[in-house]
MARVEX-795045 format. One record per residue (C-alpha): x, y, z; residue number from 1; residue in three letters. Coordinates in nm, 2 decimals, padded with zeros to 4 digits. Example, Ala and Ser with C-alpha at 12.3 -4.5 7.8 and 13.67 -1.06 7.14 Angstrom:
<sites>
SITE,01.23,-00.45,00.78,1,ALA
SITE,01.37,-00.11,00.71,2,SER
</sites>
This chain:
<sites>
SITE,14.35,06.94,07.20,1,UNK
SITE,14.48,06.93,06.84,2,UNK
SITE,14.76,07.18,06.91,3,UNK
SITE,14.82,07.03,07.24,4,UNK
SITE,14.91,06.70,07.08,5,UNK
SITE,15.13,06.86,06.82,6,UNK
SITE,15.35,07.03,07.08,7,UNK
SITE,15.33,06.75,07.32,8,UNK
SITE,15.50,06.53,07.06,9,UNK
SITE,15.75,06.80,06.98,10,UNK
SITE,15.87,06.86,07.33,11,UNK
SITE,15.85,06.49,07.41,12,UNK
SITE,16.08,06.41,07.12,13,UNK
SITE,16.33,06.70,07.19,14,UNK
SITE,16.37,06.60,07.55,15,UNK
SITE,16.47,06.24,07.47,16,UNK
SITE,16.72,06.22,07.18,17,UNK
SITE,16.79,05.86,07.28,18,UNK
SITE,16.94,05.82,07.11,19,UNK
SITE,17.00,05.76,07.18,20,UNK
SITE,17.14,05.67,07.20,21,UNK
SITE,17.34,05.40,07.18,22,UNK
SITE,17.37,05.22,06.85,23,UNK
SITE,17.57,04.92,06.95,24,UNK
SITE,17.95,04.91,06.96,25,UNK
SITE,17.96,05.28,06.89,26,UNK
SITE,17.89,05.38,07.25,27,UNK
SITE,17.64,05.66,07.19,28,UNK
SITE,17.50,05.70,07.53,29,UNK
SITE,17.13,05.79,07.60,30,UNK
SITE,16.93,06.08,07.73,31,UNK
SITE,17.14,06.33,07.54,32,UNK
SITE,16.91,06.63,07.51,33,UNK
SITE,16.83,06.88,07.78,34,UNK
SITE,16.50,07.00,07.63,35,UNK
SITE,16.22,07.16,07.83,36,UNK
SITE,15.98,06.87,07.81,37,UNK
SITE,15.62,06.88,07.67,38,UNK
SITE,15.39,07.17,07.63,39,UNK
SITE,15.07,07.28,07.46,40,UNK
SITE,15.07,07.50,07.15,41,UNK
SITE,14.94,07.80,07.35,42,UNK
SITE,15.17,07.72,07.65,43,UNK
SITE,15.47,07.55,07.48,44,UNK
SITE,15.71,07.65,07.76,45,UNK
SITE,15.68,07.55,08.12,46,UNK
SITE,15.51,07.81,08.33,47,UNK
SITE,15.67,07.92,08.66,48,UNK
SITE,15.64,07.65,08.92,49,UNK
SITE,15.52,07.39,08.67,50,UNK
SITE,15.67,07.03,08.66,51,UNK
SITE,15.69,06.75,08.41,52,UNK
SITE,15.78,06.40,08.55,53,UNK
SITE,15.82,06.10,08.34,54,UNK
SITE,16.00,05.79,08.22,55,UNK
SITE,16.17,05.69,07.90,56,UNK
SITE,16.24,05.34,07.78,57,UNK
SITE,16.44,05.23,07.48,58,UNK
SITE,16.58,04.91,07.34,59,UNK
SITE,16.81,04.80,07.05,60,UNK
SITE,16.99,04.50,06.92,61,UNK
SITE,17.32,04.57,06.74,62,UNK
SITE,17.47,04.30,06.53,63,UNK
SITE,17.56,04.44,06.18,64,UNK
SITE,17.93,04.51,06.15,65,UNK
SITE,18.05,04.81,05.95,66,UNK
SITE,18.39,04.93,05.86,67,UNK
SITE,18.34,05.28,05.72,68,UNK
SITE,18.01,05.27,05.52,69,UNK
SITE,18.06,04.91,05.41,70,UNK
SITE,17.88,04.64,05.59,71,UNK
SITE,18.08,04.32,05.66,72,UNK
SITE,17.80,04.09,05.57,73,UNK
SITE,18.01,03.78,05.62,74,UNK
SITE,18.01,03.83,06.00,75,UNK
SITE,17.64,03.75,06.02,76,UNK
SITE,17.67,03.47,05.75,77,UNK
SITE,17.96,03.31,05.95,78,UNK
SITE,17.79,03.35,06.28,79,UNK
SITE,18.09,03.56,06.42,80,UNK
SITE,17.89,03.88,06.48,81,UNK
SITE,17.90,04.06,06.81,82,UNK
SITE,17.54,04.10,06.95,83,UNK
SITE,17.45,04.37,07.20,84,UNK
SITE,17.11,04.38,07.36,85,UNK
SITE,17.08,04.72,07.54,86,UNK
SITE,16.79,04.84,07.76,87,UNK
SITE,16.77,05.20,07.89,88,UNK
SITE,16.53,05.34,08.15,89,UNK
SITE,16.54,05.72,08.23,90,UNK
SITE,16.36,05.89,08.51,91,UNK
SITE,16.34,06.27,08.46,92,UNK
SITE,16.19,06.58,08.61,93,UNK
SITE,16.16,06.92,08.44,94,UNK
SITE,16.08,07.24,08.63,95,UNK
SITE,15.97,07.59,08.52,96,UNK
SITE,16.19,07.83,08.70,97,UNK
SITE,16.01,08.11,08.52,98,UNK
SITE,15.79,08.12,08.21,99,UNK
SITE,16.11,08.12,07.99,100,UNK
SITE,16.38,07.97,08.22,101,UNK
SITE,16.37,07.60,08.30,102,UNK
SITE,16.57,07.32,08.47,103,UNK
SITE,16.58,06.95,08.43,104,UNK
SITE,16.73,06.63,08.59,105,UNK
SITE,16.78,06.29,08.42,106,UNK
SITE,16.86,05.98,08.62,107,UNK
SITE,16.93,05.69,08.38,108,UNK
SITE,16.96,05.32,08.44,109,UNK
SITE,17.09,05.06,08.20,110,UNK
SITE,17.11,04.68,08.13,111,UNK
SITE,17.34,04.54,07.86,112,UNK
SITE,17.40,04.19,07.74,113,UNK
SITE,17.68,04.12,07.50,114,UNK
SITE,17.74,03.79,07.31,115,UNK
SITE,18.06,03.72,07.11,116,UNK
SITE,18.31,03.46,07.01,117,UNK
SITE,18.62,03.68,06.97,118,UNK
SITE,18.63,03.78,07.34,119,UNK
SITE,18.60,03.41,07.46,120,UNK
SITE,18.88,03.23,07.27,121,UNK
SITE,18.85,03.39,06.93,122,UNK
SITE,18.66,03.36,06.61,123,UNK
SITE,18.71,03.06,06.39,124,UNK
SITE,18.91,02.93,06.21,125,UNK
SITE,19.19,03.05,06.43,126,UNK
SITE,18.99,03.07,06.75,127,UNK
SITE,18.78,02.83,06.94,128,UNK
SITE,18.45,02.96,06.80,129,UNK
SITE,18.27,02.94,07.14,130,UNK
SITE,18.00,03.20,07.19,131,UNK
SITE,17.96,03.34,07.55,132,UNK
SITE,17.79,03.63,07.71,133,UNK
SITE,17.89,03.93,07.93,134,UNK
SITE,17.65,04.18,08.08,135,UNK
SITE,17.63,04.49,08.29,136,UNK
SITE,17.36,04.69,08.47,137,UNK
SITE,17.30,04.98,08.71,138,UNK
SITE,17.30,05.35,08.73,139,UNK
SITE,17.44,05.54,08.43,140,UNK
SITE,17.56,05.90,08.41,141,UNK
SITE,17.32,06.15,08.57,142,UNK
SITE,17.26,06.48,08.38,143,UNK
SITE,17.15,06.82,08.51,144,UNK
SITE,17.05,07.11,08.28,145,UNK
SITE,16.90,07.45,08.24,146,UNK
SITE,16.76,07.63,07.94,147,UNK
SITE,16.61,07.95,07.82,148,UNK
SITE,16.35,08.04,07.55,149,UNK
SITE,16.49,08.33,07.34,150,UNK
SITE,16.14,08.48,07.26,151,UNK
SITE,15.87,08.56,07.51,152,UNK
SITE,15.61,08.29,07.46,153,UNK
SITE,15.34,08.53,07.56,154,UNK
SITE,15.42,08.75,07.26,155,UNK
SITE,15.56,08.52,07.00,156,UNK
SITE,15.32,08.24,06.91,157,UNK
SITE,15.42,08.07,06.58,158,UNK
SITE,15.78,07.99,06.66,159,UNK
SITE,16.04,07.99,06.94,160,UNK
SITE,16.40,07.87,07.01,161,UNK
SITE,16.56,07.76,07.33,162,UNK
SITE,16.93,07.72,07.42,163,UNK
SITE,17.04,07.48,07.70,164,UNK
SITE,17.34,07.42,07.91,165,UNK
SITE,17.40,07.11,08.13,166,UNK
SITE,17.65,06.89,08.31,167,UNK
SITE,17.70,06.52,08.28,168,UNK
SITE,17.83,06.36,08.60,169,UNK
SITE,18.04,06.04,08.61,170,UNK
SITE,17.79,05.85,08.83,171,UNK
SITE,17.78,05.54,08.61,172,UNK
SITE,18.03,05.26,08.67,173,UNK
SITE,18.30,05.26,08.41,174,UNK
SITE,18.51,04.97,08.52,175,UNK
SITE,18.23,04.70,08.52,176,UNK
SITE,18.37,04.35,08.51,177,UNK
SITE,18.23,04.00,08.42,178,UNK
SITE,18.35,03.65,08.35,179,UNK
SITE,18.54,03.58,08.02,180,UNK
SITE,18.60,03.23,07.90,181,UNK
SITE,18.90,03.07,07.72,182,UNK
SITE,19.16,03.32,07.83,183,UNK
SITE,19.53,03.30,07.86,184,UNK
SITE,19.80,03.18,07.62,185,UNK
SITE,19.66,02.83,07.61,186,UNK
SITE,19.30,02.95,07.61,187,UNK
SITE,19.22,02.73,07.90,188,UNK
SITE,19.14,02.99,08.17,189,UNK
SITE,18.83,03.17,08.28,190,UNK
SITE,18.90,03.52,08.41,191,UNK
SITE,18.72,03.82,08.55,192,UNK
SITE,18.79,04.12,08.33,193,UNK
SITE,18.66,04.46,08.23,194,UNK
SITE,18.37,04.44,07.99,195,UNK
SITE,18.36,04.61,07.65,196,UNK
SITE,18.33,04.99,07.64,197,UNK
SITE,18.00,04.97,07.46,198,UNK
SITE,17.83,04.81,07.76,199,UNK
SITE,17.99,05.01,08.04,200,UNK
SITE,17.71,05.19,08.23,201,UNK
SITE,17.91,05.52,08.23,202,UNK
SITE,18.21,05.66,08.05,203,UNK
SITE,18.40,05.80,08.36,204,UNK
SITE,18.41,06.16,08.23,205,UNK
SITE,18.26,06.49,08.36,206,UNK
SITE,18.11,06.67,08.06,207,UNK
SITE,17.93,06.98,07.95,208,UNK
SITE,17.62,06.95,07.73,209,UNK
SITE,17.50,07.22,07.48,210,UNK
SITE,17.17,07.20,07.30,211,UNK
SITE,16.92,07.40,07.10,212,UNK
SITE,16.56,07.33,07.02,213,UNK
SITE,16.31,07.52,06.81,214,UNK
SITE,15.98,07.50,06.63,215,UNK
SITE,15.77,07.67,06.36,216,UNK
SITE,15.40,07.63,06.34,217,UNK
SITE,15.28,07.60,05.98,218,UNK
SITE,14.92,07.54,06.04,219,UNK
SITE,14.69,07.38,06.30,220,UNK
SITE,14.80,07.04,06.15,221,UNK
SITE,15.17,07.09,06.08,222,UNK
SITE,15.47,07.19,06.29,223,UNK
SITE,15.84,07.18,06.20,224,UNK
SITE,16.10,07.12,06.47,225,UNK
SITE,16.47,07.10,06.51,226,UNK
SITE,16.70,06.99,06.79,227,UNK
SITE,17.08,07.01,06.82,228,UNK
SITE,17.30,06.86,07.09,229,UNK
SITE,17.67,06.83,07.17,230,UNK
SITE,17.84,06.67,07.47,231,UNK
SITE,18.19,06.78,07.56,232,UNK
SITE,18.38,06.54,07.78,233,UNK
SITE,18.69,06.72,07.92,234,UNK
SITE,18.86,06.41,08.05,235,UNK
SITE,19.07,06.24,07.78,236,UNK
SITE,19.06,05.88,07.92,237,UNK
SITE,18.91,05.73,08.24,238,UNK
SITE,19.21,05.54,08.35,239,UNK
SITE,19.07,05.19,08.29,240,UNK
SITE,19.26,04.96,08.06,241,UNK
SITE,19.08,04.76,07.80,242,UNK
SITE,19.05,04.39,07.84,243,UNK
SITE,19.37,04.33,07.63,244,UNK
SITE,19.56,04.60,07.84,245,UNK
SITE,19.67,04.79,07.53,246,UNK
SITE,19.51,05.13,07.60,247,UNK
SITE,19.27,05.31,07.83,248,UNK
SITE,18.91,05.37,07.76,249,UNK
SITE,18.85,05.71,07.60,250,UNK
SITE,18.59,05.96,07.73,251,UNK
SITE,18.45,06.07,07.40,252,UNK
SITE,18.24,06.36,07.28,253,UNK
SITE,17.89,06.29,07.15,254,UNK
SITE,17.66,06.48,06.91,255,UNK
SITE,17.31,06.46,06.77,256,UNK
SITE,17.08,06.64,06.52,257,UNK
SITE,16.70,06.59,06.49,258,UNK
SITE,16.48,06.75,06.22,259,UNK
SITE,16.13,06.67,06.14,260,UNK
SITE,15.76,06.76,06.10,261,UNK
SITE,15.46,06.68,06.32,262,UNK
SITE,15.11,06.62,06.19,263,UNK
SITE,14.80,06.64,06.40,264,UNK
SITE,14.55,06.38,06.30,265,UNK
SITE,14.18,06.40,06.30,266,UNK
SITE,14.16,06.17,06.60,267,UNK
SITE,14.15,06.38,06.92,268,UNK
SITE,14.47,06.35,07.12,269,UNK
SITE,14.67,06.16,06.84,270,UNK
SITE,14.97,06.31,06.66,271,UNK
SITE,15.22,06.16,06.42,272,UNK
SITE,15.58,06.26,06.35,273,UNK
SITE,15.83,06.19,06.06,274,UNK
SITE,16.18,06.32,06.06,275,UNK
SITE,16.55,06.25,06.03,276,UNK
SITE,16.80,06.18,06.31,277,UNK
SITE,17.18,06.19,06.31,278,UNK
SITE,17.38,06.08,06.61,279,UNK
SITE,17.74,05.98,06.67,280,UNK
SITE,18.07,06.00,06.83,281,UNK
SITE,18.36,06.20,06.66,282,UNK
SITE,18.71,06.06,06.61,283,UNK
SITE,18.85,06.37,06.78,284,UNK
SITE,18.70,06.57,07.07,285,UNK
SITE,18.62,06.94,07.04,286,UNK
SITE,18.81,07.03,07.36,287,UNK
SITE,19.11,06.84,07.51,288,UNK
SITE,19.28,06.53,07.39,289,UNK
SITE,19.13,06.24,07.19,290,UNK
SITE,19.36,05.95,07.30,291,UNK
SITE,19.25,05.62,07.43,292,UNK
SITE,19.02,05.35,07.29,293,UNK
SITE,18.70,05.45,07.13,294,UNK
SITE,18.48,05.33,06.83,295,UNK
SITE,18.37,05.65,06.65,296,UNK
SITE,18.10,05.66,06.40,297,UNK
SITE,17.75,05.78,06.33,298,UNK
SITE,17.40,05.67,06.23,299,UNK
SITE,17.16,05.84,06.01,300,UNK
SITE,16.80,05.73,06.07,301,UNK
SITE,16.45,05.80,05.94,302,UNK
SITE,16.22,05.83,06.25,303,UNK
SITE,15.84,05.78,06.25,304,UNK
SITE,15.66,05.84,06.57,305,UNK
SITE,15.32,05.86,06.73,306,UNK
SITE,15.19,06.03,07.05,307,UNK
SITE,14.86,06.01,07.24,308,UNK
SITE,14.77,06.28,07.49,309,UNK
SITE,14.48,06.30,07.73,310,UNK
SITE,14.46,06.57,08.00,311,UNK
SITE,14.79,06.58,08.19,312,UNK
SITE,14.92,06.24,08.06,313,UNK
SITE,15.11,06.16,07.74,314,UNK
SITE,15.26,05.85,07.59,315,UNK
SITE,15.48,05.83,07.29,316,UNK
SITE,15.63,05.56,07.07,317,UNK
SITE,15.90,05.62,06.80,318,UNK
SITE,16.11,05.38,06.60,319,UNK
SITE,16.42,05.53,06.43,320,UNK
SITE,16.52,05.31,06.13,321,UNK
SITE,16.88,05.33,06.03,322,UNK
SITE,16.94,05.42,05.66,323,UNK
SITE,17.32,05.49,05.68,324,UNK
SITE,17.58,05.37,05.92,325,UNK
SITE,17.95,05.46,05.93,326,UNK
SITE,18.22,05.34,06.16,327,UNK
SITE,18.48,05.62,06.10,328,UNK
SITE,18.85,05.58,06.15,329,UNK
SITE,18.94,05.65,06.51,330,UNK
SITE,19.21,05.88,06.65,331,UNK
SITE,19.40,05.57,06.75,332,UNK
SITE,19.35,05.42,06.40,333,UNK
SITE,19.50,05.73,06.24,334,UNK
SITE,19.80,05.73,06.47,335,UNK
SITE,19.87,05.36,06.40,336,UNK
SITE,19.83,05.43,06.02,337,UNK
SITE,20.08,05.71,06.04,338,UNK
SITE,20.34,05.53,06.25,339,UNK
SITE,20.33,05.19,06.07,340,UNK
SITE,20.25,05.30,05.72,341,UNK
SITE,19.97,05.04,05.70,342,UNK
SITE,19.61,05.16,05.69,343,UNK
SITE,19.42,05.07,06.00,344,UNK
SITE,19.04,05.10,06.03,345,UNK
SITE,18.85,04.92,06.30,346,UNK
SITE,18.49,04.80,06.28,347,UNK
SITE,18.18,04.83,06.49,348,UNK
SITE,17.84,04.67,06.52,349,UNK
SITE,17.52,04.88,06.47,350,UNK
SITE,17.15,04.82,06.51,351,UNK
SITE,16.88,04.83,06.24,352,UNK
SITE,16.64,05.03,06.46,353,UNK
SITE,16.56,05.16,06.80,354,UNK
SITE,16.25,05.14,07.01,355,UNK
SITE,16.17,05.44,07.22,356,UNK
SITE,15.87,05.46,07.45,357,UNK
SITE,15.80,05.75,07.69,358,UNK
SITE,15.54,05.84,07.95,359,UNK
SITE,15.48,06.19,08.08,360,UNK
SITE,15.28,06.36,08.35,361,UNK
SITE,15.25,06.74,08.38,362,UNK
SITE,15.15,06.91,08.71,363,UNK
SITE,15.17,07.24,08.89,364,UNK
SITE,15.20,07.59,08.76,365,UNK
SITE,14.93,07.79,08.58,366,UNK
SITE,14.76,07.71,08.25,367,UNK
SITE,14.58,08.03,08.17,368,UNK
SITE,14.56,08.10,07.80,369,UNK
SITE,14.59,08.47,07.70,370,UNK
SITE,14.30,08.60,07.49,371,UNK
SITE,14.53,08.69,07.20,372,UNK
SITE,14.64,08.32,07.18,373,UNK
SITE,14.28,08.20,07.18,374,UNK
SITE,14.21,08.43,06.89,375,UNK
SITE,14.52,08.31,06.71,376,UNK
SITE,14.42,07.95,06.76,377,UNK
SITE,14.08,08.02,06.60,378,UNK
SITE,14.24,08.18,06.30,379,UNK
SITE,14.47,07.88,06.25,380,UNK
SITE,14.17,07.64,06.27,381,UNK
SITE,14.00,07.84,06.00,382,UNK
SITE,14.30,07.78,05.75,383,UNK
</sites>
């Protein structure tokens, strides 16, 4: 059970990068990784015909404005900050195609609520200073993925690495609209208009996801893990104009890195995790053009977590805490800087922390433990 909980936490965490996801006005979207799911130490990959079904929930509130690394503390002090409340619910299913080859499906749903002054007549002293809300909800962008463990788990016990390939489909609405107050030249009209990019359920692009995950067992109590992820959106923009009509929404790339150590406590079924997490959106995409409106940036977080596993059920809670936030200069900012000779660098709002909660159920397949792995477990427990 000790080793079961170590690897349950590892694969739980690598499946959901959450990231993500999603640190406020920097529109980092969730369910980024295409990991295999959970697994015991002696059966860390899914066996042929085995399933993992589950749900993932996360929440954040973004309200701290950054321009580069510098926080604009006056925004909160003046009451002009933009506040995003974002809720994510992911339904997913993993399947063991063979003992090393696996597939997965993620169906995400979102609810966003956004409160601001600048969108509803402007911030004081020039604007009206009235705070109003917009919101969005519904299906987000569905993801399908496959992956492969590089080493045979029946022969290699202490470590393994998997590479994954997936596709992100533009199933989420990316032209969601809501009511905006105090619009028009005289600020005396209420209009239906497209909501901010950060609360659009989808980005409108079809993308390819690449990921890698790996682990090293140090002892029966400690396991190190790593997860890398990159989403390539091939579509430059999605054809939807921003509310001010000046440019189209970009379909940006996304990236994430997660590195940490898992500790198996003395309480049966309980494991703890501590690691670091980096996730963000680049100014320029890896493939294709980078035009359009986007708020690039990244968040570096310290992430504590805890997992409890009993039989085929597992629950997990992790709370990444932001230690560094950077709203980088966008591709559009750089173009304006070059054309006008005046330095342009937009801002974005970030969250202080995320709340991630997951529930998993494993079924099907075979769970026979080879004799050599039983002996190896006994040797580890003697350390």
